[in-house]
Every structure is written in C-alpha cells, then in structure tokens.
C-alpha positions in Angstrom: -19.6 -0.9 4.2 -19.5 1.7 6.6 -16.9 3.6 8.2 -16.9 6.1 10.8 -14.7 8.9 11.9 -12.7 8.4 14.9 -10.3 10.2 17.1 -6.6 8.6 17.3 -6.1 10.1 20.7 -9.3 8.9 22.0 -8.7 5.3 21.1 -7.1 4.0 24.4 -8.3 0.3 23.9 -5.9 -1.2 21.5 -7.1 -4.7 22.0 -5.1 -6.1 19.2 -1.9 -5.3 21.3 -3.2 -8.2 23.8 -2.8 -11.5 21.3 -3.9 -13.7 24.2 -7.7 -12.9 23.6 -7.5 -10.9 20.3 -6.7 -13.9 18.3 -9.0 -16.3 19.9 -12.0 -14.0 19.7 -11.5 -13.3 15.8 -11.4 -17.4 15.6 -14.7 -17.5 17.6 -16.2 -14.9 15.0 -15.2 -16.5 11.9 -16.5 -20.2 13.2 -18.0 -22.1 10.1 -16.7 -19.8 7.4 -15.0 -21.4 4.3 -11.0 -21.3 4.9 -8.6 -19.6 4.5 -10.4 -16.5 5.5 -9.3 -13.1 5.7 -10.5 -10.8 8.0 -10.4 -6.6 8.4 -11.1 -5.2 11.8 -13.7 -1.8 11.2 -12.0 -0.3 14.5 -8.5 -0.7 13.9 -9.1 0.3 10.1 -10.9 3.3 11.5 -8.0 3.9 13.7 -5.1 3.7 11.1 -7.4 6.2 8.6 -7.4 8.7 11.3 -3.8 8.1 12.3 -3.1 8.9 8.4 -5.5 12.0 8.7 -3.9 13.4 11.7 -0.3 12.9 10.1 -1.6 14.6 7.0 -2.5 17.8 8.6 -5.4 18.8 6.4 -3.7 17.7 3.6 -6.0 15.4 1.4 -5.2 11.9 1.2 -5.3 9.8 -2.0 -6.2 6.3 -1.6 -3.4 4.1 -3.2 -5.7 1.1 -4.7 -3.0 -1.3 -4.8 -2.7 -1.4 -1.1 -6.5 -2.1 -0.4 -7.8 -4.0 -3.6 -11.3 -3.9 -2.7 -13.7 -1.6 -4.2 -16.3 -1.3 -0.8 -13.3 -1.0 1.3 -12.0 2.2 -0.7 -15.5 3.5 -1.2 -15.7 3.6 2.8 -12.5 4.9 3.1 -13.4 7.8 0.6 -16.5 8.6 2.5 -14.1 9.8 5.4 -13.2 13.4 6.0 -9.4 13.8 4.8 -9.3 11.1 1.8 -10.0 12.2 -1.9 -9.6 10.6 -5.0 -7.8 7.0 -5.9 -4.1 6.5 -6.9 -4.8 3.2 -9.1 -2.0 1.0 -10.4 -3.3 -0.2 -13.8 -5.1 1.7 -16.6 -7.8 -1.3 -16.7 -8.2 -0.6 -13.0 -8.6 3.1 -13.5 -11.4 3.0 -16.2 -13.1 0.4 -14.1 -12.8 2.6 -11.1 -13.8 5.8 -13.0 -17.6 4.4 -12.7 -17.8 4.8 -9.2 -15.1 7.7 -8.2 -15.0 10.9 -9.8 -11.1 11.4 -9.4 -8.8 8.8 -10.6 -4.9 9.2 -10.9 -2.7 6.6 -12.7 0.5 6.0 -10.2 2.3 4.4 -13.1 2.5 4.5 -17.2 0.4 2.3 -19.0 1.6 0.5 -22.1 -2.0 -1.3 -22.6 -3.2 -0.6 -25.6 -6.6 -2.1 -25.3 -6.8 -0.3 -21.9 -6.1 3.2 -23.6 -8.8 2.1 -26.4 -11.4 1.5 -23.5 -10.4 4.9 -21.8 -10.6 7.2 -25.2 -14.1 5.3 -26.1 -15.5 6.4 -22.6 -15.9 10.2 -22.5 -16.7 10.2 -18.6 -13.4 7.9 -17.8 -11.3 10.6 -19.8 -12.9 13.4 -17.6 -12.1 11.4 -14.6 -8.8 9.4 -15.1 -5.4 11.0 -15.4 -2.6 9.0 -17.2 0.9 9.4 -15.6 3.7 9.7 -18.1 7.4 10.5 -18.0 8.3 10.5 -21.8 7.0 11.2 -25.1 6.5 7.8 -25.8 3.6 7.4 -23.8 1.8 10.4 -25.7 3.0 8.1 -28.8 1.0 5.0 -27.6 -2.0 7.2 -27.1 -2.0 8.5 -30.3 -1.5 5.1 -31.9 -4.7 3.8 -30.4 -6.8 7.0 -31.4 -5.6 10.4 -32.9 -6.4 13.6 -31.1 -8.9 14.7 -33.8 -10.8 11.1 -32.9 -10.7 11.1 -29.4 -11.7 13.4 -26.3 -8.6 15.1 -24.8 -6.6 12.9 -22.4 -5.2 14.2 -18.8 -2.0 13.5 -18.1 0.5 14.0 -15.3 4.2 14.0 -14.8 6.2 11.5 -13.0 9.1 13.0 -11.2 12.3 10.6 -9.7 13.0 11.4 -6.2 15.7 8.5 -5.6 18.8 9.6 -3.6 22.3 9.6 -4.8 24.0 10.3 -1.7 27.3 12.0 -1.3 30.4 9.8 -1.4 28.5 7.1 -2.7 30.0 3.7 -2.3 28.9 0.2 -3.1 26.8 -0.1 0.5 25.3 3.6 -0.3 24.7 4.1 -3.8 21.5 5.1 -5.3 18.7 4.9 -2.6 15.1 4.5 -3.7 13.3 2.9 -6.7 14.1 3.1 -10.4 10.9 4.9 -11.7 10.9 8.2 -13.9 13.8 9.5 -16.0 12.7 13.0 -15.1 14.9 14.0 -12.1 15.7 17.6 -12.9 14.1 20.9 -13.2 15.4 21.1 -17.0 14.2 17.7 -17.9 10.7 18.5 -16.1 10.5 21.7 -18.3 11.2 20.0 -21.4 8.7 17.3 -20.8 6.1 20.0 -19.9 6.6 21.9 -23.2 6.6 18.5 -25.4 2.9 18.1 -23.9 2.0 21.5 -24.3 3.0 21.3 -27.8 0.8 18.0 -28.5 -2.8 18.4 -29.5 -5.5 16.2 -27.5 -3.5 16.3 -24.2 -3.8 18.3 -21.3 -1.2 18.5 -18.4 -2.9 18.6 -15.3 -0.4 17.4 -12.5 2.8 15.9 -11.5 3.7 13.2 -8.7 7.1 12.9 -7.2 7.1 9.5 -5.0 10.0 9.5 -2.4 9.8 5.7 -1.7 13.2 5.6 0.0 11.3 7.6 2.9 7.6 6.2 2.5 8.5 2.5 2.3 11.6 1.8 4.4 11.2 1.7 8.3 13.5 3.5 10.4 13.4 1.7 13.1 14.4 -1.9 12.3 13.9 -4.3 15.4 16.3 -7.0 16.4 14.6 -10.4 15.9 12.7 -9.2 12.7 11.6 -11.7 10.2 9.6 -15.1 10.5 12.8 -17.2 8.6 15.7 -15.6 11.2 16.5 -13.5 13.8 18.7 -10.3 13.3 21.3 -9.8 16.1 20.6 -6.8 18.0 23.7 -5.0 17.1 23.2 -5.7 13.3 19.6 -4.0 13.7 21.1 -1.0 15.3 23.6 -0.7 12.9 21.4 -0.7 9.8 18.7 1.2 11.5 21.3 4.1 12.0 22.4 4.1 8.5 18.9 4.5 7.1 17.9 7.3 9.4 21.1 9.2 8.1 20.7 8.4 4.4 16.8 9.3 5.0 17.7 12.7 6.6 19.8 13.5 3.7 17.2 12.1 1.3 14.5 14.5 2.7 16.5 17.4 2.1 17.3 16.2 -1.5 13.6 15.6 -1.9 12.2 18.8 -0.7 14.5 20.9 -3.1 14.4 18.7 -6.4 10.7 18.3 -6.1 10.1 22.3 -5.5 12.4 22.8 -8.6 11.0 20.4 -10.8 7.4 21.3 -9.8 8.3 25.2 -10.5 9.7 24.2 -13.8 6.4 22.7 -14.8 4.4 25.6 -13.7 6.7 27.9 -15.2 5.3 26.6 -18.8 2.0 25.2 -18.0 0.6 27.3 -15.5 -0.8 26.3 -12.2 -1.5 22.1 -12.0 -4.5 20.6 -10.4 -2.6 18.5 -8.3 0.9 17.5 -7.1 1.3 14.2 -5.4 3.5 13.0 -2.9 4.5 10.5 -0.4 3.2 7.3 1.1 2.4 5.9 4.4 5.7 5.9 6.0 6.3 9.6 5.0 2.9 11.4 5.4 4.3 13.7 8.6 7.1 14.6 6.2 5.3 15.2 3.0 2.6 17.2 4.4 5.5 19.9 4.9 6.6 20.2 1.3 5.1 23.4 0.1 5.3 22.1 -3.5 2.9 18.9 -2.9 -1.1 19.5 -2.9 -1.8 16.0 -1.8 -0.6 12.7 -0.3 -0.8 9.0 -1.4 -1.4 6.5 1.1 -2.8 2.9 1.3 -1.0 0.4 3.4 -1.3 2.3 6.2 -5.0 1.6 6.1 -4.2 -2.3 6.6 -1.2 -1.8 8.9 0.9 -4.7 7.0 4.3 -6.1 9.1 6.4 -3.9 6.9 5.2 -0.9 8.4 5.9 -2.1 11.9 9.2 -0.7 11.8 8.5 3.0 12.0 9.0 5.6 14.6 6.6 8.0 13.4 3.3 5.9 13.5 1.9 3.0 15.0 -0.5 1.0 12.8 -3.0 -1.7 14.0 -3.0 -4.7 12.3 -6.2 -4.2 10.5 -6.1 -7.0 8.2 -5.5 -10.7 8.9 -6.0 -14.1 7.7 -6.3 -17.4 9.1 -5.1 -20.8 7.8 -6.0 -24.0 9.5 -4.0 -26.9 10.7 -4.6 -29.9 8.6 -1.9 -32.7 9.9 0.6 -33.1 12.7 3.7 -34.7 11.1 5.8 -34.8 14.2 4.9 -33.5 18.1 6.6 -30.3 17.7 5.2 -29.6 14.4 1.7 -28.6 12.9 1.3 -28.0 9.3 -1.3 -25.8 8.1 -3.0 -25.3 4.3 -1.3 -22.8 2.2 0.8 -19.8 3.4 2.9 -19.0 0.6 1.6 -15.7 0.0 4.8 -14.0 -0.3 4.9 -10.4 -1.2 6.6 -8.4 -3.9 9.9 -6.7 -3.5 13.4 -8.0 -2.9 13.5 -11.7 -1.7 13.9 -12.5 2.0 12.4 -12.8 5.2 10.8 -9.3 5.0 8.4 -10.5 2.5 7.3 -13.7 4.0 3.8 -13.7 5.8 4.2 -13.7 10.0 2.3 -16.5 11.9 0.9 -14.1 15.2 -1.3 -17.0 16.6 -0.6 -19.1 18.6 2.5 -17.4 19.9 6.0 -19.0 20.0 5.6 -20.4 16.5 8.1 -20.1 13.5 8.6 -21.5 10.0 10.8 -24.2 9.4 13.8 -22.7 7.5 14.3 -25.3 4.7 10.8 -25.2 3.8 9.3 -21.6 4.7 5.9 -20.6 3.4 4.6 -23.0 1.0 2.2 -23.2 -1.7 -0.1 -25.8 -0.2 1.2 -26.2 3.1 3.2 -24.7 5.6 5.1 -26.4 8.7 5.0 -24.5 11.9 7.8 -25.6 14.8 8.0 -24.2 18.0 6.2 -24.3 21.7 3.1 -23.0 20.3 2.8 -25.8 17.8 2.7 -28.7 20.2 -1.0 -28.2 21.3 -2.4 -27.2 18.0 -4.7 -30.0 16.7 -6.1 -30.7 13.1 -8.8 -28.1 12.4 -7.6 -25.3 14.6 -6.9 -21.8 13.0 -3.6 -20.3 13.0 -3.8 -16.4 12.6 -1.2 -14.7 10.1 -0.3 -11.0 9.0 0.8 -10.3 5.5 4.0 -8.3 4.7 2.3 -5.9 2.4 -1.2 -4.3 2.3 -3.2 -5.2 -0.9 -1.2 -8.3 -1.9 -3.4 -10.1 0.5 -6.4 -9.7 -1.4 -5.0 -11.4 -4.5 -5.8 -14.8 -2.6 -9.4 -14.3 -1.4 -12.8 -13.3 -2.7 -14.1 -11.3 0.4 -12.9 -9.7 3.7 -14.9 -10.7 6.6 -15.4 -7.1 8.6 -15.3 -7.5 12.0 -16.0 -4.9 14.9 -16.0 -5.1 18.6 -18.5 -6.1 20.4 -18.1 -4.9 23.9 -20.1 -6.4 26.6 -21.4 -9.2 24.6 -20.7 -12.9 25.0 -18.8 -12.6 22.0 -16.2 -9.9 21.7 -16.5 -9.7 17.8 -19.5 -9.2 15.6 -19.3 -9.8 12.0 -20.5 -6.6 10.6 -20.3 -7.1 7.0 -18.5 -9.4 3.9 -17.3 -7.4 1.6 -15.5 -8.6 -2.0 -12.0 -7.8 -2.9 -11.1 -7.2 -6.7 -10.6 -10.9 -6.9 -14.2 -11.8 -5.5 -15.5 -9.2 -8.3 -13.5 -11.2 -11.1 -11.1 -8.0 -11.4 -7.5 -9.4 -11.9 -5.6 -6.2 -13.0 -2.0 -7.3 -12.2 
C-alpha cells in the first residue's frame, strides 16, 4: 500500500461531503466482494494524515496502532513525512511490530509474562521496544521472568497521569479524564525515576502524559447526536459549554503538571529520548507544550464518528463498512446482516455505529445494532431491496478492523466511468491472525 503526501489546503474536492454520489460510488467499487466489506479511502486517509502533520507543526507524530490495526496501513503512514514510530497497545503486538518497525513504545503497562519472556529472548526487540510503567511492580514482573544478568537491558518509560480535578469539584464536575497512572505529581515522578535508576537491567528513556479529556472528548457536540435518539439543541449547547470550560482549565493544568513531572524526571535521569503526549483531538494544543517531544495520534487517520464533534479539525470519513439488506419484515423496515459493532467506552448511543447511507434511516430503539441482524427504519429504508448495501461508520477507529480480515483500499478515478478504483486490498491484524486484545 502506497500513500502520497498532500497539502490539506490544496484539497478542495471533499467528495465524501456529497453522500448522494459518494456512497453509491463506493457500492459500485465493492460490487461482488464478500460481505460485510470494509473500505479505506486513500484520498481521505492522505488528507487526514496531512491535517495531523499540519496541526503538529513540525512535532513528530507517533502512530497509535490500536486506532489502525492494519500493518500495511501503519507502514504506509510511517512512510509519510511527519510520522515516526508506533505506540503499541499490547506487548505481544509490540514484539511482533518490532520485526518491521525500529521504534515501538508501549502505550500501556503489561502484566503478560509470556510476552515479557518473548521480549527478553529477542535482542532486537529489546533494542526497539520501550515498556511503559508506572510503578516498581512492573519492574518486578520483568525480573520475575528473567533476572537482570540473564537478559538484555530493558527500555522503560514512565506513564504520567494528567486527569483533571477542577476547583470546587461537584458530583457533576469531579475528576475529568481517565484513570491511568498513579504518577500525578513531580514528587511521585522523581521518586519512581530514582527507583528505576537503582534497578540493574533497566534503562529509563522516556515519559508519556496523555491528556484524554482533551484528546478524546469533542468540544462541539451537535444537536441530534447519536443513532438511537436526538439530543435537544439546548442540551447540546449546555453540554458543549461545560466541556469547553473544563477543557480550558484542564489545559492549563496539563501544561503546568506535565512540565513539572518531566522536569523532576530529568533532574535525576538526565535528558530523555522522548516525551509523548496528546492524541488526535489535542494535536494543536500538545505541540505548544515545550515539555513534549512527540505526539501520539491514530484515530484521526480513519476519522470515525467520535471525532466529528471537534472545532479544531474536520476529519474525512476514510474508513467505512457496508452491510447487506437480508430481509424486509415490513414496508418501512429493512434488516441488514450484522451491525452490532459497538465501540469501547461508556455504553450509550455515542458508541454505536452510524448508518450513513441511505439517508433518513435510523436504528430501532428497542433492538439497536444487533450481533447478527439490525433493523433500519425510516423513509430511506422503504426503497431498499434484499441484497442492497447500506453504508456505516464506526464510532471509533481501529476497532472496526476486529470485525474484518481485510480493508479494500479505494481511490478516486476522476474522468473514468467508475468514480473509484480499487487500488489495493490489505490485511487487518485479524487478517494476519493477530488477535492481540
């Protein structure tokens, strides 16, 4: 799979913004393929990659593999200017990825003894993989698998907690962010760095501070959001205002505490190889933090529905999937095969895949998206026949690839009889029999 560098300002033709022609063209491109089918629009992917690089303004972007989960796609993105290295989500994945990528950082700690054994048995993997830790317990696990004198030196980085506790916290505005690391202060970061330096067989090379409350929470919640119901305009406006105020306070807190924690680590360990921060939704902010040397991003490449609600950028829907109509239980309902590809996170409408073609269809509230079948109701469902394709977008990025073995890569074919040409078919992790989580 090949990708080309593009300028986001040079792309005037956003054909995906015209659903009446875009989705039927995709239907024609995948005609005759096994169903369900997932597609990757190369033009949209290139535009999204260019947007991430532009917002990073020269700061390297590390590809978050959990948001892609296709080796050829990751390799193609890493071939573009502005991208460097992988942020892996399991150690088994990281060890495997180290066979084809020289720079792999774990985004999360591991307690997988089998994967640790595989790591320390592979000298090249030990040179290329950095473990993420937030306590000496993680060091103890490594030593239990192989004592320092019986294994190569293991690279480690410290995970820093950046969740936000706003002033005058109430039940409605308590802790904002995710529960990750216990390392939330400069003192805690300094103490852990000293403990790492005192342990033989480990080398402290980096740090990571992920501001989830900025990177993964949209600040422009639209009214009518969600496939199972509509949010009142007034409620959407009120929630958006709360989110923006909390994010503004959180950003100031992130700047202060991340710098303090990184400074405390470097006081005892010296200069680090990298300090990772951010995510797709906060690239434009994270690149302003002088304590950060690289930004993690992945979801912005595929542009899932959770990233439709941001003011700072507008991702293209690069990834989509098609489900066929398999029966018509009533004149206003068309039932499709599958559909229950629910995304992780808090259960609710925001984690449900969204049918985007035909227009004017919605899930049936008392059934939702089903494991084997999903009924669609609405004016757009009335003209659907058995065998017709419906098009969907997933709520999150890489989780789509857990449901398909391959991605059909399409590209615009301007001036030809068919608007799209199938440029490639690439395996997902699942297609390579790599089920990491």
